[in-house]
C-alpha positions as CSV (number, residue, x, y, z in Angstrom):
1,X,-3.2,168.3,28.2
2,X,0.8,167.7,28.7
3,X,0.4,165.2,25.6
4,X,-1.4,167.1,23.0
5,X,1.2,170.3,23.9
6,X,3.9,168.3,23.5
7,X,2.8,167.2,20.1
8,X,2.4,170.4,19.0
9,X,5.7,171.2,20.0
10,X,6.8,168.1,18.2
11,X,4.9,169.5,14.8
12,X,6.6,172.6,15.0
13,X,10.2,171.7,15.3
14,X,9.1,169.5,12.7
15,X,7.6,172.5,10.0
16,X,10.7,174.3,11.3
17,X,13.1,171.8,10.2
18,X,11.3,171.3,6.8
19,X,11.7,174.9,6.5
20,X,14.7,175.0,7.1
21,X,15.8,172.2,4.8
22,X,13.6,174.0,2.2
23,X,15.6,177.2,2.7
24,X,19.1,175.9,2.8
25,X,17.6,173.6,-0.5
26,X,16.4,177.2,-2.1
27,X,20.4,178.4,-1.4
28,X,22.0,176.0,-2.3
29,X,20.0,175.6,-5.6
30,X,20.3,179.6,-5.6
31,X,24.2,179.0,-5.2
32,X,24.4,176.8,-8.1
33,X,22.2,178.6,-10.5
34,X,24.7,181.8,-10.4
35,X,27.9,180.7,-10.9
36,X,28.2,181.9,-14.3
37,X,27.6,185.5,-12.4
38,X,28.6,185.7,-8.8
39,X,32.0,186.2,-7.7
40,X,34.6,184.2,-7.8
41,X,36.2,183.9,-3.8
42,X,40.0,184.2,-3.9
43,X,42.3,183.5,-0.9
44,X,45.9,184.4,-1.1
45,X,48.2,184.2,1.7
46,X,50.3,187.1,1.7
47,X,49.8,190.8,2.2
48,X,49.6,192.9,-1.2
49,X,51.8,195.8,-1.0
50,X,52.0,197.5,-4.4
51,X,50.9,196.2,-7.9
52,X,54.0,197.7,-10.0
53,X,54.8,195.1,-12.7
54,X,58.9,196.1,-11.7
55,X,58.1,195.7,-7.4
56,X,56.0,192.9,-7.1
57,X,57.6,191.3,-4.3
58,X,55.2,187.9,-3.5
59,X,53.2,185.1,-4.8
60,X,49.8,187.8,-4.1
61,X,51.1,190.6,-5.7
62,X,52.2,188.3,-9.0
63,X,48.5,186.5,-8.6
64,X,46.5,189.7,-8.7
65,X,49.1,191.5,-11.9
66,X,48.7,188.3,-14.0
67,X,44.8,189.0,-14.1
68,X,45.4,193.0,-14.9
69,X,48.1,192.8,-16.9
70,X,49.9,191.0,-20.1
71,X,53.2,190.6,-21.2
72,X,53.8,190.3,-25.3
73,X,54.1,186.3,-25.2
74,X,53.1,183.5,-23.1
75,X,54.5,180.1,-22.6
76,X,52.6,176.9,-23.5
77,X,53.4,174.5,-20.0
78,X,50.9,171.9,-22.0
79,X,52.8,172.2,-25.5
80,X,56.1,173.1,-24.2
81,X,56.0,176.4,-26.2
82,X,55.9,180.0,-26.7
83,X,52.5,181.7,-27.8
84,X,51.4,184.9,-28.5
85,X,50.0,187.5,-26.5
86,X,50.1,191.2,-27.0
87,X,52.6,190.6,-29.6
88,X,50.7,188.7,-32.7
89,X,54.5,187.2,-34.5
90,X,58.1,187.9,-33.3
91,X,61.2,186.7,-35.7
92,X,64.8,187.2,-35.6
93,X,67.4,188.2,-38.2
94,X,69.4,186.3,-39.4
95,X,72.4,186.3,-36.9
96,X,70.1,186.6,-34.1
97,X,70.7,189.8,-32.9
98,X,68.1,192.1,-34.3
99,X,64.2,191.2,-32.6
100,X,61.4,192.1,-34.3
101,X,58.0,192.3,-32.5
102,X,54.5,192.9,-34.4
103,X,51.6,194.1,-31.9
104,X,48.3,193.0,-31.8
105,X,46.1,195.6,-34.0
106,X,43.1,195.8,-31.4
107,X,45.0,195.7,-27.7
108,X,43.4,198.4,-25.7
109,X,44.6,199.3,-22.0
110,X,41.6,198.8,-19.5
111,X,41.2,202.8,-19.7
112,X,40.5,202.5,-23.4
113,X,43.5,203.5,-24.6
114,X,45.6,201.9,-27.8
115,X,48.1,199.8,-26.9
116,X,51.3,200.8,-29.4
117,X,55.3,200.2,-29.7
118,X,55.4,203.8,-27.9
119,X,53.7,202.5,-24.8
120,X,55.3,199.4,-25.0
121,X,59.0,200.7,-24.9
122,X,57.6,203.5,-22.2
123,X,56.2,200.7,-19.6
124,X,59.9,198.6,-20.0
125,X,61.8,201.8,-18.9
126,X,59.7,203.0,-16.2
127,X,60.0,199.3,-14.9
128,X,63.6,199.8,-15.6
129,X,63.5,202.8,-13.6
130,X,61.7,201.4,-10.6
131,X,62.4,198.2,-10.2
132,X,65.3,197.7,-7.1
133,X,65.6,194.0,-8.2
134,X,69.4,193.6,-9.8
135,X,68.2,190.1,-10.8
136,X,65.3,191.1,-12.6
137,X,67.3,194.1,-14.1
138,X,69.7,191.6,-15.5
139,X,67.1,190.6,-17.6
140,X,67.2,193.5,-20.2
141,X,71.7,192.6,-19.8
142,X,71.3,191.4,-23.4
143,X,70.3,194.5,-24.9
144,X,72.1,197.2,-27.0
145,X,72.6,199.9,-24.7
146,X,71.6,198.4,-21.3
147,X,75.0,199.2,-19.5
148,X,74.8,202.6,-20.4
149,X,71.4,202.6,-19.2
150,X,72.3,201.1,-15.3
151,X,75.7,203.5,-15.8
152,X,73.1,206.8,-15.7
153,X,74.8,207.9,-19.2
154,X,71.6,207.3,-20.7
155,X,67.8,208.1,-19.8
156,X,67.2,204.9,-22.4
157,X,67.8,201.1,-23.2
158,X,69.0,202.6,-27.1
159,X,68.4,199.0,-28.6
160,X,64.3,198.7,-27.8
161,X,63.4,200.6,-30.6
162,X,59.8,201.5,-31.9
163,X,59.6,201.1,-35.9
164,X,56.3,202.1,-36.0
165,X,52.7,202.4,-34.1
166,X,52.9,198.6,-33.6
167,X,56.3,196.9,-34.4
168,X,59.4,197.0,-31.9
169,X,62.6,195.8,-32.5
170,X,64.6,194.9,-30.0
171,X,69.4,194.3,-30.6
172,X,71.3,192.4,-28.6
173,X,74.6,192.5,-28.1
174,X,75.2,189.3,-28.8
175,X,73.1,186.5,-30.1
176,X,70.3,185.5,-27.5
177,X,67.6,183.3,-29.0
178,X,66.1,182.7,-25.1
179,X,64.8,186.0,-25.2
180,X,61.1,185.7,-25.7
181,X,60.9,183.1,-22.4
182,X,62.2,186.3,-20.9
183,X,59.5,188.2,-22.1
184,X,57.4,186.0,-20.1
185,X,58.4,187.4,-16.9
186,X,56.2,189.9,-15.0
187,X,59.2,192.9,-15.3
188,X,57.6,192.7,-18.5
189,X,54.1,193.4,-18.4
190,X,53.0,196.2,-20.2
191,X,50.8,198.9,-18.5
192,X,49.6,202.2,-19.3
193,X,52.8,204.4,-17.3
194,X,50.4,207.8,-17.8
195,X,47.1,206.4,-15.8
196,X,48.1,206.3,-11.8
197,X,45.8,203.2,-11.5
198,X,46.6,199.9,-12.4
199,X,45.4,199.9,-16.0
200,X,46.6,196.8,-18.2
201,X,45.4,195.2,-20.5
202,X,44.9,191.7,-19.0
203,X,41.7,189.9,-18.6
204,X,40.2,192.0,-15.2
205,X,40.1,195.2,-13.8
206,X,40.2,196.7,-10.6
207,X,36.8,197.7,-9.6
208,X,37.8,201.5,-7.5
209,X,35.0,199.7,-4.8
210,X,37.0,198.3,-2.6
211,X,36.8,197.0,1.5
212,X,39.1,196.5,4.2
213,X,41.6,193.7,2.8
214,X,39.2,192.8,0.0
215,X,40.0,193.6,-4.0
216,X,37.0,193.5,-6.5
217,X,38.8,192.5,-9.8
218,X,35.7,192.8,-13.1
219,X,36.0,191.0,-16.2
220,X,37.6,193.0,-19.4
221,X,35.0,192.7,-21.2
222,X,36.5,193.8,-25.0
223,X,39.6,191.2,-23.6
224,X,39.2,188.8,-26.7
225,X,39.0,185.5,-25.2
226,X,36.7,187.1,-22.7
227,X,37.1,185.6,-19.4
228,X,34.8,182.8,-18.3
229,X,33.8,184.4,-15.0
230,X,32.4,188.0,-14.7
231,X,34.6,188.8,-11.7
232,X,37.3,187.9,-8.6
233,X,37.2,188.8,-5.0
234,X,39.9,188.9,-3.4
235,X,40.9,188.5,0.4
236,X,44.6,188.2,1.7
237,X,44.9,186.1,5.3
238,X,48.0,186.8,7.4
239,X,47.2,183.5,9.0
240,X,47.2,180.5,6.7
241,X,45.2,179.0,9.8
242,X,42.5,181.2,9.0
243,X,42.8,181.5,5.5
244,X,42.0,177.6,5.8
245,X,39.0,178.0,8.3
246,X,37.7,179.8,5.8
247,X,37.9,177.9,2.9
248,X,36.2,174.5,5.2
249,X,32.9,177.3,5.8
250,X,32.8,177.4,2.3
251,X,33.7,181.0,2.4
252,X,36.3,180.7,-0.7
253,X,36.2,178.9,-3.9
254,X,40.5,178.6,-4.1
255,X,43.1,179.2,-1.6
256,X,46.5,179.8,-2.5
257,X,48.8,177.7,0.1
258,X,47.2,175.7,3.3
259,X,49.3,175.4,6.4
260,X,52.1,172.9,5.6
261,X,50.9,170.2,8.5
262,X,47.0,170.2,7.0
263,X,48.6,168.5,3.4
264,X,49.5,164.8,4.8
265,X,45.2,165.6,5.9
266,X,44.4,166.5,2.4
267,X,46.7,164.4,0.3
268,X,45.5,161.1,2.2
269,X,41.1,161.8,1.8
270,X,40.1,160.8,-1.4
271,X,38.0,163.5,-1.5
272,X,39.6,165.9,-0.3
273,X,42.6,164.2,-2.4
274,X,40.8,165.9,-5.8
275,X,40.6,169.4,-5.0
276,X,43.8,169.9,-3.8
277,X,46.4,171.9,-6.0
278,X,49.7,169.8,-5.8
279,X,52.6,170.1,-8.5
280,X,56.2,171.3,-8.6
281,X,57.7,174.8,-8.8
282,X,60.1,176.0,-10.9
283,X,62.7,176.4,-7.9
284,X,65.4,175.0,-6.2
285,X,66.2,175.3,-2.1
286,X,69.9,175.1,-1.8
287,X,72.5,176.2,0.0
288,X,75.3,177.9,-1.8
289,X,79.4,177.5,-1.6
290,X,81.4,180.6,-1.6
291,X,84.2,179.8,-3.9
292,X,86.0,183.3,-3.6
293,X,87.0,181.7,-0.2
294,X,88.8,179.3,1.4
295,X,87.7,175.9,2.6
296,X,85.5,176.2,-0.4
297,X,87.9,177.5,-2.9
298,X,89.3,175.0,-5.5
299,X,87.9,172.0,-3.5
300,X,85.3,170.8,-5.5
301,X,85.8,167.5,-3.0
302,X,84.7,169.2,0.2
303,X,82.0,171.0,-1.9
304,X,81.2,167.0,-3.2
305,X,81.4,165.5,0.0
306,X,78.6,167.9,1.8
307,X,76.4,167.0,-1.0
308,X,76.7,163.8,-0.5
309,X,76.1,163.3,3.4
310,X,72.6,165.3,3.4
311,X,69.5,163.0,3.4
312,X,67.4,165.0,1.3
313,X,64.1,163.1,1.5
314,X,64.2,163.0,5.5
315,X,64.0,167.0,5.3
316,X,61.5,167.5,3.1
317,X,59.4,164.8,5.4
318,X,60.1,167.2,8.3
319,X,60.1,170.5,7.2
320,X,57.8,170.5,4.5
321,X,55.7,167.6,5.5
322,X,56.3,165.7,1.9
323,X,55.4,168.5,-0.2
324,X,58.7,168.5,-1.5
325,X,60.6,166.7,-4.0
326,X,64.7,165.9,-3.2
327,X,66.7,167.7,-5.4
328,X,70.4,166.2,-5.8
329,X,71.5,168.9,-8.5
330,X,71.5,171.9,-10.5
331,X,68.4,172.4,-12.5
332,X,63.9,171.5,-11.2
333,X,62.8,168.3,-12.2
334,X,61.0,169.1,-15.2
335,X,62.9,171.0,-16.8
336,X,65.2,169.1,-19.2
337,X,63.7,166.3,-21.3
338,X,65.2,163.1,-21.7
339,X,67.0,164.0,-18.1
340,X,69.0,160.9,-17.4
341,X,71.6,162.5,-15.4
342,X,72.6,161.1,-11.6
343,X,72.7,164.1,-9.1
344,X,73.8,163.0,-5.3
345,X,72.1,160.9,-4.1
346,X,72.6,160.5,0.0
347,X,75.4,158.4,0.4
348,X,77.4,158.5,3.9
349,X,80.4,156.2,2.7
350,X,80.9,158.5,-0.5
351,X,80.7,161.2,1.4
352,X,83.6,160.1,4.1
353,X,85.7,159.1,1.3
354,X,85.2,162.6,-0.9
355,X,86.3,164.5,2.9
356,X,89.4,162.8,3.3
357,X,89.7,163.2,-0.5
358,X,89.5,167.0,0.2
359,X,92.0,166.5,2.5
360,X,90.1,166.6,5.7
361,X,90.0,163.2,6.6
362,X,87.0,162.8,9.3
363,X,86.5,166.5,9.6
364,X,89.8,166.8,11.0
365,X,91.6,170.6,9.5
366,X,88.2,171.8,8.4
367,X,87.1,175.2,10.0
368,X,83.8,175.3,11.8
369,X,81.3,175.7,9.2
370,X,79.5,178.9,9.6
371,X,75.6,178.2,8.0
372,X,74.2,181.4,7.3
373,X,70.0,182.2,7.5
374,X,67.1,184.6,7.2
375,X,65.4,183.6,10.4
376,X,62.6,181.9,10.1
377,X,61.3,178.5,11.4
378,X,61.6,176.1,8.8
379,X,64.7,177.9,7.5
380,X,66.4,176.9,11.0
381,X,64.7,173.5,10.8
382,X,66.5,172.5,7.3
383,X,70.2,174.3,8.9
384,X,69.7,172.0,12.1
385,X,68.9,169.1,9.6
386,X,72.2,169.6,7.1
387,X,74.2,170.3,10.3
388,X,73.3,166.8,12.1
389,X,73.8,165.0,8.3
390,X,77.5,167.2,7.9
391,X,78.3,166.0,12.1
392,X,77.8,162.5,10.6
393,X,80.9,162.6,8.5
394,X,83.5,164.9,10.7
395,X,82.2,168.2,9.5
396,X,81.6,170.3,12.7
397,X,79.1,173.0,11.6
398,X,77.4,176.5,13.7
399,X,74.5,178.3,12.8
400,X,73.5,181.7,12.3
401,X,70.6,183.5,12.1
402,X,70.7,186.6,10.7
403,X,67.4,189.3,10.7
404,X,66.4,189.6,6.2
405,X,67.9,193.0,5.6
406,X,71.7,191.7,7.0
407,X,71.6,188.0,4.9
408,X,70.8,189.8,1.8
409,X,73.1,192.8,2.4
410,X,75.8,190.1,3.0
411,X,74.6,187.6,0.3
412,X,75.5,190.6,-2.4
413,X,78.7,191.7,-1.1
414,X,79.9,188.1,-0.9
415,X,80.8,187.4,3.1
416,X,78.8,184.6,3.5
417,X,80.8,181.5,3.4
418,X,77.8,179.0,3.7
419,X,74.6,180.1,2.4
420,X,70.5,179.4,2.5
421,X,70.3,180.2,-0.7
422,X,66.2,179.7,-3.0
423,X,66.1,180.4,-6.5
424,X,63.2,181.1,-8.3
425,X,62.8,180.8,-11.9
426,X,62.3,184.2,-14.1
427,X,60.7,182.1,-17.0
428,X,60.3,178.8,-18.1
429,X,63.2,177.9,-19.9
430,X,66.1,175.5,-19.3
431,X,68.4,178.9,-19.5
432,X,66.6,180.2,-16.7
433,X,67.6,177.8,-14.0
434,X,71.1,177.7,-15.5
435,X,72.7,181.1,-17.2
436,X,71.4,183.1,-14.0
437,X,73.4,181.0,-11.6
438,X,76.3,179.8,-13.4
439,X,76.7,182.1,-16.2
440,X,80.4,184.1,-15.0
441,X,78.7,187.5,-16.1
442,X,76.5,188.0,-14.2
443,X,78.8,187.9,-11.2
444,X,77.4,190.1,-8.9
445,X,73.9,190.6,-10.7
446,X,72.9,186.7,-9.5
447,X,75.9,185.1,-9.3
448,X,76.3,185.2,-6.0
449,X,78.8,182.3,-5.2
450,X,80.8,183.6,-7.6
451,X,80.7,180.7,-10.3
452,X,83.5,180.7,-12.9
453,X,84.5,178.0,-15.4
454,X,85.0,178.9,-19.1
455,X,83.9,176.1,-20.9
456,X,80.4,176.3,-19.0
457,X,79.8,180.2,-20.5
458,X,81.0,179.0,-24.0
459,X,78.2,176.1,-23.5
460,X,75.4,178.4,-22.0
461,X,76.4,181.4,-24.7
462,X,76.4,178.7,-27.2
463,X,73.1,177.3,-26.2
464,X,71.7,181.2,-26.4
465,X,73.2,181.8,-29.9
466,X,71.7,178.1,-31.6
467,X,68.7,177.4,-33.8
468,X,68.3,173.8,-33.6
469,X,66.6,172.6,-30.6
470,X,69.5,169.7,-31.1
471,X,72.3,171.2,-30.5
472,X,71.0,173.7,-27.8
473,X,69.7,170.5,-25.5
474,X,73.8,168.9,-26.3
475,X,75.1,172.2,-24.8
476,X,72.5,172.1,-22.0
477,X,73.5,168.6,-21.1
478,X,77.3,169.1,-21.2
479,X,76.6,172.2,-18.9
480,X,74.9,171.0,-16.1
481,X,77.1,167.4,-16.2
482,X,80.1,170.2,-15.3
483,X,78.5,172.2,-13.0
484,X,76.9,169.0,-11.4
485,X,80.6,167.6,-10.8
486,X,81.9,171.9,-9.6
487,X,78.8,171.0,-6.7
488,X,78.8,175.1,-6.5
489,X,75.7,174.4,-3.6
490,X,74.4,171.7,-1.6
491,X,71.2,171.4,-3.3
492,X,68.6,170.0,-0.8
493,X,65.0,170.6,-2.5
494,X,61.9,171.3,-5.1
495,X,59.0,173.3,-3.3
496,X,55.5,171.9,-4.3
497,X,52.7,174.2,-4.7
498,X,49.7,173.5,-1.3
499,X,46.4,175.2,-2.6
500,X,43.0,174.3,-2.6
501,X,40.1,174.6,-4.9
502,X,36.8,174.2,-4.0
503,X,34.1,171.7,-6.1
504,X,32.6,173.9,-8.3
505,X,36.2,175.3,-9.9
506,X,36.7,174.3,-13.3
507,X,40.1,174.9,-15.5
508,X,42.2,176.3,-12.4
509,X,46.1,175.0,-13.6
510,X,49.1,176.0,-12.0
511,X,52.1,176.2,-13.9
512,X,56.0,175.7,-13.2
513,X,56.0,179.2,-11.9
514,X,52.6,179.5,-9.9
515,X,50.6,180.6,-12.3
516,X,47.4,180.8,-13.4
517,X,45.1,181.8,-17.0
518,X,42.3,183.5,-15.0
519,X,40.7,183.9,-18.3
520,X,40.0,180.2,-18.4
521,X,38.6,179.7,-14.8
522,X,35.5,178.9,-14.2
523,X,32.3,178.3,-11.2
524,X,30.2,175.4,-12.8
525,X,27.3,173.3,-11.1
526,X,27.9,170.4,-8.6
């Protein structure tokens, strides 16, 4: 009797297992069959507070905004050239002072309203009036009428003119052939200023039905190159480990950022390595020298000594788990073709020598250096490592942790002598890496350490006026070398992205700004 009951129990368990396997197989098949229609599940590591193009403050907001809105022009990073988007063509007059832009005849907003040149101007003017970031506002700075607008003397930027229904004209105060690259920045996204909802012309639009922290976006069926995904469900995670847990449980198709401590595990696993999205980003992590105050004012040998004293590779390992690149000069790697310049490699002997030549042999006579940074464990670790390296050549450093509000206020007011600084390029172009930080015309806007070199000013202005790429490249190369020798910053590293996709994802490519062309992303059977 016991034997028969036992056999029945075993047979029952086998049947349950087989049923479970069948259901699981059916669910898997159903899951794969519906890849072309089910929502793409996106996990973002930062909260979304606004989708106003003028006020986007983090990568999560920029990611969702890029699905909804478009600019007039896009940059193709693979082919290193600008391509049309809302604009179907653009051209300069002979002296490079006027840019004429022709719009796509058939582009419409998500609400069905036709897009016009007046709509473009309205979007730009509203973004200008609602933007609180002086650096972003400075992207308009070369346009005629900018100064009157920012001083409140006019309610519009006079240099942006509507010629007809589909033609816009931009007049500059001096030649600026780099301006079309600027138009790829989100501050120039186009949206319907008369609609209270975030209405653009992009590949997706927001579905009003949202629950909890989810945002649902549906495909814009009228988009010229219709997206391959039908919908996207966005979830945000305040805890990156929760996001990674959901990814590992199969709940996400893409997680935009995984915890740094988890990166080596994925990089060292042959299968996981294929799923990680890991590429250098167009940004720099550095420490700025206040060039208006001693001891750094007028002493480039002291600044060079600091640069040679730092073991950047160790910082990359300790603070970023190897998920960054040591940076020894002013621009992110990959921004300048045929780049053979040599920056500041770790050289203790050279640092000691230059410190002495700067007038402070073994650090004698040099006051204690206050290194300021906004409170953050990562920034603190890097500041500590910089302080330790400088101590090796005789420089005494004291750490100064500040609140974000205090840090920004003091940075903008020029009160910090030696401070943490991150510069994320506003657009992909060498001009974006140099003009904002090193042109004296940008002091008080983005040139926070008051760098000024007349030769660099001339070279950067000339590069904006040349039409021939070879001449531009020569001017930029000279400017980069001069800036490197002047050492207005202690350059540390260039961060890499650290996102991860599921095996079903195809076409998800990140550019140097962390952007994705969502119209090209799709889900395929594994």
